[in-house]
C-alpha positions as CSV (number, residue, x, y, z in Angstrom):
1,M,-43.7,-59.1,40.8
2,Q,-43.1,-58.2,44.5
3,E,-42.3,-54.6,45.2
4,K,-38.8,-55.2,46.5
5,K,-37.8,-57.3,43.5
6,R,-39.2,-54.6,41.2
7,I,-37.1,-52.0,42.9
8,L,-34.0,-54.2,42.8
9,Y,-34.3,-55.1,39.2
10,S,-35.0,-51.5,38.3
11,A,-31.8,-50.4,40.1
12,L,-29.7,-53.1,38.4
13,L,-31.0,-52.4,35.0
14,A,-30.5,-48.6,35.5
15,F,-26.9,-49.3,36.5
16,L,-26.4,-51.5,33.4
17,F,-27.9,-48.8,31.1
18,L,-25.5,-46.2,32.7
19,I,-22.6,-48.4,31.5
20,I,-24.1,-48.8,28.1
21,S,-24.7,-45.0,27.8
22,Y,-21.1,-44.4,28.8
23,W,-19.8,-46.9,26.2
24,V,-22.0,-45.4,23.4
25,T,-21.0,-41.8,24.3
26,N,-17.4,-42.8,24.0
27,R,-17.8,-43.7,20.3
28,R,-15.9,-41.5,17.8
29,F,-19.0,-40.7,15.9
30,P,-22.5,-39.3,16.7
31,V,-25.3,-41.8,16.7
32,S,-28.3,-39.9,17.9
33,G,-28.4,-36.6,16.0
34,E,-26.4,-34.7,18.6
35,K,-25.4,-32.2,16.0
36,G,-29.0,-31.2,15.1
37,L,-30.0,-31.0,18.8
38,L,-26.9,-29.0,19.8
39,T,-27.3,-26.6,16.8
40,I,-30.8,-25.8,18.0
41,V,-29.5,-25.2,21.5
42,E,-26.8,-22.9,20.3
43,K,-29.2,-20.9,18.2
44,V,-31.5,-20.5,21.3
45,C,-28.5,-19.4,23.4
46,E,-27.5,-16.8,20.8
47,L,-31.1,-15.4,20.8
48,C,-30.8,-15.2,24.6
49,S,-27.7,-13.1,24.1
50,R,-25.3,-15.6,25.6
51,H,-21.9,-14.1,24.8
52,E,-19.2,-16.5,23.6
53,E,-15.8,-16.3,25.4
54,Q,-13.3,-14.5,23.2
55,P,-9.6,-15.3,23.2
56,A,-8.1,-13.8,26.4
57,D,-4.7,-12.5,27.2
58,S,-3.5,-16.0,27.8
59,V,-3.7,-17.0,24.1
60,L,-1.9,-15.8,21.0
61,F,-3.3,-17.0,17.7
62,I,-1.0,-16.8,14.7
63,N,-2.5,-17.2,11.2
64,V,-0.4,-18.7,8.4
65,T,-3.0,-18.6,5.6
66,Y,-1.4,-15.7,3.8
67,D,2.1,-17.0,4.2
68,K,2.2,-19.8,1.7
69,E,4.7,-20.6,-1.0
70,P,4.3,-23.1,-4.0
71,R,6.5,-26.2,-3.7
72,P,6.9,-29.3,-5.8
73,I,5.2,-32.4,-4.4
74,L,6.8,-35.8,-4.8
75,D,5.1,-39.1,-5.5
76,E,5.9,-42.4,-3.9
77,M,8.9,-42.8,-6.2
78,G,10.3,-39.4,-5.2
79,I,9.5,-37.9,-8.6
80,P,7.9,-34.4,-8.7
81,S,4.2,-34.7,-9.6
82,G,3.1,-31.0,-9.4
83,R,3.2,-28.1,-7.1
84,T,1.2,-27.3,-4.0
85,P,1.1,-24.3,-1.6
86,I,2.6,-24.9,1.9
87,T,3.3,-22.7,4.9
88,D,6.5,-20.6,4.2
89,R,9.0,-22.7,6.3
90,H,11.6,-19.9,6.3
91,K,9.1,-17.5,8.0
92,L,8.1,-20.3,10.3
93,L,11.8,-21.0,11.1
94,K,12.4,-17.3,12.0
95,L,9.4,-17.2,14.3
96,L,10.3,-20.5,16.1
97,Q,13.9,-19.4,16.6
98,H,12.7,-16.2,18.2
99,L,10.3,-18.1,20.5
100,Q,13.0,-20.6,21.4
101,Q,15.3,-17.8,22.3
102,K,12.8,-16.0,24.5
103,N,11.3,-19.3,25.9
104,D,8.6,-17.4,27.8
105,Y,5.5,-19.0,26.4
106,K,3.3,-21.6,28.2
107,Y,2.9,-24.0,25.4
108,L,3.1,-24.0,21.6
109,L,0.5,-25.7,19.4
110,L,2.0,-25.8,15.9
111,D,-0.8,-27.0,13.6
112,V,1.3,-27.3,10.5
113,F,1.9,-30.8,9.0
114,F,5.3,-31.7,7.7
115,G,4.9,-34.6,5.3
116,D,7.6,-36.6,3.6
117,D,6.3,-35.6,0.1
118,I,7.6,-32.0,0.3
119,T,11.1,-30.8,1.0
120,T,12.6,-27.3,1.3
121,E,16.1,-25.9,1.9
122,W,14.9,-24.8,5.4
123,D,13.8,-28.2,6.6
124,S,17.0,-29.2,8.4
125,A,17.2,-26.0,10.5
126,L,13.4,-26.0,11.0
127,F,13.1,-29.6,12.1
128,H,16.2,-29.2,14.4
129,T,14.5,-26.2,16.0
130,I,11.3,-28.1,16.6
131,Q,13.1,-31.1,18.1
132,T,15.1,-28.9,20.5
133,M,12.2,-26.7,21.6
134,E,10.4,-27.2,24.9
135,R,6.6,-27.3,25.3
136,I,5.6,-27.8,21.6
137,V,3.4,-30.2,19.8
138,I,2.8,-30.8,16.0
139,P,0.3,-32.9,14.1
140,C,0.8,-36.3,12.5
141,H,-1.5,-38.6,10.6
142,R,-1.9,-42.4,10.6
143,D,-1.7,-42.7,6.8
144,Q,1.1,-40.2,6.2
145,M,4.8,-40.2,7.1
146,L,6.5,-37.3,8.7
147,A,9.3,-35.6,6.8
148,D,11.7,-36.5,9.7
149,E,10.9,-39.4,12.0
150,K,12.7,-37.5,14.8
151,L,9.7,-35.2,14.9
152,R,7.6,-38.1,16.1
153,S,8.4,-37.4,19.8
154,K,6.8,-33.9,19.3
155,A,3.7,-35.2,17.4
156,G,0.1,-35.9,18.3
157,L,-2.6,-37.5,16.1
158,A,-4.8,-35.0,14.2
159,D,-7.0,-37.1,11.9
160,Y,-10.3,-35.1,11.6
161,N,-11.8,-37.5,9.1
162,I,-12.1,-40.3,11.6
163,V,-14.0,-38.4,14.3
164,T,-17.4,-38.6,12.6
165,T,-19.2,-40.6,10.0
166,E,-20.8,-37.4,8.5
167,S,-19.1,-34.5,6.8
168,D,-19.6,-32.1,9.8
169,F,-17.5,-32.1,12.9
170,V,-19.4,-33.2,16.0
171,K,-17.3,-35.3,18.4
172,Y,-13.6,-35.3,19.3
173,P,-11.8,-38.6,20.3
174,Y,-8.6,-38.2,22.4
175,I,-7.2,-41.8,21.8
176,T,-7.7,-43.5,18.5
177,H,-6.2,-47.0,17.7
178,R,-4.0,-46.5,20.9
179,Q,-2.6,-43.3,19.5
180,K,-2.9,-40.1,21.5
181,S,-4.3,-37.0,19.8
182,L,-2.5,-33.7,19.6
183,P,-4.7,-32.0,22.3
184,L,-4.2,-35.0,24.7
185,K,-0.4,-34.9,24.3
186,M,-0.5,-31.2,25.0
187,F,-2.7,-31.7,28.1
188,E,-0.5,-34.5,29.5
189,E,2.7,-32.4,29.1
190,V,1.1,-29.3,30.6
191,T,-0.5,-31.0,33.6
192,G,1.6,-34.1,34.1
193,R,-1.6,-36.2,34.2
194,K,-2.3,-39.3,32.1
195,I,-5.5,-40.6,30.6
196,S,-5.4,-44.4,30.5
197,R,-7.7,-47.0,28.9
198,H,-9.0,-50.0,30.8
199,G,-11.1,-52.1,28.4
200,I,-14.2,-49.9,27.7
201,F,-13.3,-47.5,30.5
202,Y,-11.0,-44.5,30.6
203,T,-9.5,-42.8,33.6
204,D,-7.8,-39.6,34.4
205,G,-5.9,-40.5,37.5
206,W,-8.5,-42.1,39.8
207,R,-11.5,-40.4,38.1
208,L,-13.7,-42.0,35.4
209,A,-13.2,-40.1,32.1
210,R,-14.6,-40.1,28.6
211,N,-12.4,-40.6,25.5
212,S,-14.7,-39.0,23.1
213,I,-16.6,-35.8,23.9
214,I,-18.7,-33.1,22.3
215,L,-16.7,-29.9,22.5
216,T,-18.2,-26.8,24.0
217,F,-16.0,-24.5,21.9
218,D,-15.2,-22.0,24.6
219,I,-13.0,-20.0,22.1
220,R,-14.1,-19.6,18.5
221,A,-11.6,-17.2,16.9
222,S,-13.7,-17.3,13.7
223,E,-13.0,-13.7,12.9
224,M,-9.8,-11.7,12.9
225,Y,-11.3,-8.9,15.0
226,D,-13.8,-8.9,17.8
227,D,-16.8,-6.5,18.1
228,E,-14.6,-3.8,19.6
229,G,-12.1,-3.9,16.9
230,N,-9.4,-5.8,18.8
231,K,-7.3,-8.4,17.0
232,I,-8.1,-12.0,17.9
233,W,-5.4,-13.5,15.7
234,Y,-2.3,-12.1,13.9
235,N,-0.9,-12.9,10.5
236,L,2.6,-14.5,10.6
237,G,4.3,-12.3,8.0
238,M,2.6,-8.9,8.0
239,D,1.9,-8.6,11.7
240,L,4.7,-10.5,13.5
241,L,7.7,-10.6,11.2
242,G,7.1,-7.2,9.5
243,D,7.0,-8.4,5.9
244,S,5.9,-5.6,3.6
245,I,3.7,-6.0,0.4
246,P,5.1,-3.4,-2.1
247,E,2.5,-4.0,-4.7
248,L,-0.2,-3.0,-2.2
249,N,1.9,-0.4,-0.6
250,L,1.5,-2.1,2.8
251,K,4.2,-2.0,5.5
252,G,4.2,-4.8,8.0
253,D,4.5,-4.6,11.8
254,R,7.4,-6.4,13.5
255,L,5.4,-7.2,16.7
256,I,7.3,-10.3,17.6
257,S,10.4,-8.4,18.5
258,E,8.9,-5.0,19.3
259,S,6.3,-6.2,21.8
260,P,8.1,-8.1,24.6
261,Q,4.9,-9.2,26.4
262,L,3.3,-10.5,23.2
263,T,4.2,-14.1,24.0
264,S,4.9,-14.0,27.7
265,Q,3.1,-16.8,29.6
266,K,0.7,-17.5,26.7
267,Y,-0.5,-20.5,24.8
268,I,0.5,-19.9,21.2
269,V,-1.6,-21.5,18.5
270,I,-0.2,-21.5,15.0
271,G,-2.3,-22.6,12.1
272,S,-4.4,-21.7,9.1
273,F,-7.6,-19.9,10.2
274,L,-9.0,-19.6,6.7
275,G,-9.0,-21.7,3.5
276,D,-8.8,-25.5,3.3
277,D,-8.4,-26.2,7.0
278,M,-11.9,-25.2,7.9
279,H,-14.4,-27.6,9.4
280,T,-18.1,-27.4,9.9
281,T,-19.3,-27.6,13.5
282,F,-22.6,-27.0,15.2
283,V,-21.4,-23.5,16.1
284,G,-20.3,-22.7,12.6
285,E,-17.1,-22.9,10.5
286,L,-13.9,-23.3,12.6
287,S,-10.3,-24.0,11.7
288,G,-8.5,-27.2,12.7
289,A,-6.1,-25.3,14.9
290,V,-9.0,-23.7,16.9
291,I,-10.8,-27.0,17.2
292,N,-7.6,-28.7,18.5
293,F,-7.1,-25.9,21.0
294,N,-10.7,-26.1,22.2
295,A,-10.2,-29.9,22.6
296,F,-7.2,-29.1,24.9
297,L,-9.3,-26.5,26.8
298,S,-12.1,-29.1,27.3
299,L,-9.5,-31.3,29.0
300,M,-8.2,-28.5,31.1
301,N,-11.7,-27.6,32.2
302,G,-12.5,-31.2,33.1
303,H,-15.2,-31.7,30.5
304,H,-13.9,-35.3,29.9
305,I,-14.4,-36.2,33.5
306,V,-17.7,-38.1,34.1
307,S,-19.9,-35.9,36.2
308,F,-21.2,-37.5,39.3
309,T,-24.2,-35.2,39.1
310,L,-25.0,-36.3,35.6
311,A,-24.5,-40.0,36.5
312,L,-26.9,-39.6,39.4
313,I,-29.5,-37.8,37.3
314,L,-29.4,-40.5,34.6
315,F,-29.5,-43.2,37.2
316,V,-32.7,-41.7,38.7
317,V,-34.3,-41.2,35.3
318,F,-33.4,-44.7,34.1
319,F,-34.6,-46.2,37.4
320,M,-38.0,-44.5,37.1
321,L,-38.4,-45.6,33.5
322,F,-37.6,-49.3,34.4
323,Y,-39.8,-49.1,37.4
324,L,-42.7,-47.9,35.3
325,I,-42.1,-50.6,32.7
326,L,-41.9,-53.4,35.3
327,S,-45.0,-52.0,36.9
328,R,-46.7,-52.3,33.5
329,K,-47.3,-48.5,33.3
330,S,-46.2,-45.8,30.9
331,L,-45.5,-42.1,31.1
332,H,-48.6,-41.6,28.9
333,D,-50.8,-43.3,31.5
334,V,-49.2,-41.5,34.4
335,L,-49.7,-38.1,32.8
336,L,-53.3,-38.9,32.0
337,N,-53.9,-39.9,35.6
338,K,-52.3,-36.8,36.9
339,S,-54.3,-34.6,34.5
340,A,-57.5,-36.2,35.7
341,S,-56.8,-35.4,39.3
342,T,-55.7,-31.8,38.8
343,K,-58.0,-28.8,39.2
344,S,-56.0,-26.3,37.3
345,K,-57.2,-25.9,33.7
346,C,-53.7,-24.8,32.5
347,L,-52.0,-27.8,34.1
348,F,-54.7,-30.1,32.8
349,R,-54.1,-29.0,29.2
350,L,-50.3,-29.2,29.6
351,L,-50.4,-32.7,31.0
352,R,-52.9,-33.8,28.4
353,G,-50.8,-32.4,25.6
354,M,-47.7,-34.1,27.0
355,A,-49.6,-37.4,27.2
356,W,-50.7,-37.0,23.6
357,L,-47.0,-36.5,22.5
358,L,-46.0,-39.5,24.5
359,K,-48.6,-41.8,23.1
360,W,-46.1,-43.8,21.0
361,Q,-43.6,-45.5,23.2
362,W,-40.4,-44.9,21.3
363,I,-41.2,-41.1,21.1
364,N,-42.1,-41.5,24.8
365,Y,-38.5,-42.3,25.7
366,S,-36.8,-40.2,23.0
367,L,-38.6,-37.0,23.8
368,L,-38.0,-37.4,27.5
369,L,-34.2,-38.1,27.0
370,S,-33.9,-35.2,24.5
371,V,-35.4,-32.7,27.0
372,L,-33.1,-34.1,29.6
373,C,-30.1,-33.9,27.3
374,I,-30.8,-30.3,26.5
375,A,-31.1,-29.5,30.2
376,T,-27.9,-31.2,31.2
377,Y,-26.0,-29.6,28.3
378,L,-27.1,-26.1,29.3
379,L,-26.5,-26.7,33.0
380,L,-23.6,-29.1,33.1
381,G,-22.1,-28.9,29.6
382,E,-22.8,-32.6,29.3
383,A,-24.4,-34.4,26.3
384,Y,-25.1,-38.1,25.9
385,D,-26.7,-40.6,23.5
386,I,-30.4,-40.5,22.9
387,F,-31.2,-42.7,20.0
388,I,-29.7,-46.0,21.2
389,T,-30.8,-45.5,24.8
390,S,-34.4,-44.7,23.7
391,T,-34.3,-47.8,21.4
392,L,-33.1,-50.0,24.1
393,F,-35.9,-48.8,26.5
394,Y,-38.4,-49.4,23.7
395,L,-37.1,-52.9,23.1
396,F,-37.1,-53.8,26.8
397,S,-40.7,-52.5,27.1
398,G,-41.6,-54.7,24.1
399,A,-39.9,-57.7,25.7
400,V,-41.9,-57.2,28.9
401,S,-45.1,-57.0,26.8
402,L,-44.3,-60.2,25.0
403,Y,-43.5,-61.9,28.3
404,D,-46.9,-60.9,29.7
405,K,-48.6,-62.2,26.5
406,H,-46.8,-65.5,26.8
407,Q,-47.7,-65.9,30.4
408,K,-51.3,-65.1,29.6
409,H,-51.5,-67.7,26.9
410,S,-49.7,-70.3,29.1
411,F,-52.3,-69.6,31.8
412,H,-55.2,-70.1,29.4
413,D,-53.7,-73.3,28.0
414,A,-53.3,-74.7,31.5
C-alpha cells in the first residue's frame, strides 16, 4: 500500500472510530467495566490525599429520612392494600410555603415522589404550592402516575433502574425515550440552554454534547457532618421546623425562620439521604437526591460537552493504531525494536516488559486504551468505552491478516 493511501485510510478509519466511540459512550449502561476501572482510580486518588469537594455555602441539603409517617397504600382498584411510610406532607407543606414566601433561593430540587397510590389531607394545599412555586423540579417515573397530573409541568424523569444493566450506579442518561431527566430540566431552566437530539448526536447550543456520562460526584454529602464538625445536611423536622421529640427529651431548632440567610441564593436539595433511596456508586453509597444534584452540577460544569482535547487525543491514538495495522506492524514489535536500540538497561527492561504484556493483540489494544482512559479521566474528567473499541481494533487487525493470507494464496495459485 502506498504511503499516502495508508495515511488517508488511517485518518478516515480514526474519524469513523471517533464516531463509534461517541455512540457507544452515549449508551445508558456501562459496557467496558468502567466501574471497576474508576473504582481503582478513586482509591488511588484517596491514597494520594485528594480531598473531595464538600457542600459549599451555595447548597442547602435537607434530609427527610426521619420525617416519615405511615399511610395506607391503594391498589389499582383504589382499595387500601397495606401501609407504607412516606415523607410527612404536612411538614413538607410548611417548609415549601415558607420558601415560597421568601422566594430567595436559586433553585429547589424536591426529590420526593408523589404517586397516585397514596393520598393525604394535605395534598391539595401541597400540590397547589408546588404548582405555583418558581424554580422547582420534582421527580416522575415512566411506569407510575403522579398524584396530580398538573404536577407534570414541574417534573423530570428520575428512573435509576434504567441507567445501568448492573445493580451499581455507573452512568447517568439525561434524555431517555425522549423524556428529559430531572437534572436536565433543572439545568435548562437555570441556564436557559437546551440539549437537543439529532439522530445519534446531541448538542448543547452549537457544541457537540453527550447524553450519557459518568458523573464525577463533585459533592458527596454522604455524612451529616464534615471532618470539622460542620453540618452538611439538616433534618427537616428537628433542624428546620423545630419539632421536638419528648420521649428523647430533644428540642428542635427552628432554623428556617430564625436564620434569614439559610436559604438566600442557594440551591436547595430535599430528599432522603439515608435508608431505601441509597445507590451504590464507584465512590460509595450515595442518595438519589445527591446523585441527581451531581448530575446537574456535571451539566453546569460542562462535563457533557465533548472535549476537543479528548477528541484530538483519541484521533491521534486511533490514527497511530490504524497506521501500524495497515503497515503490518504491532505495538509489540515496535517496543521490541525500540528496546533493541536503547542503551539504557532500565529503559530496555521497561520496553521489554511492556512488549511482553502486549504480546496478545486484544490485550495490546485494551491495555493501551485503559491507560489512556485513566489519564484522560484524571486530567480532563473524561472517560470513554474501552472494551468495544479494543474489540473493533482486534477484529480489524484480524481482517487485515485474513486479507494478506488470501492475497498470498491467490499469488501462489496464480
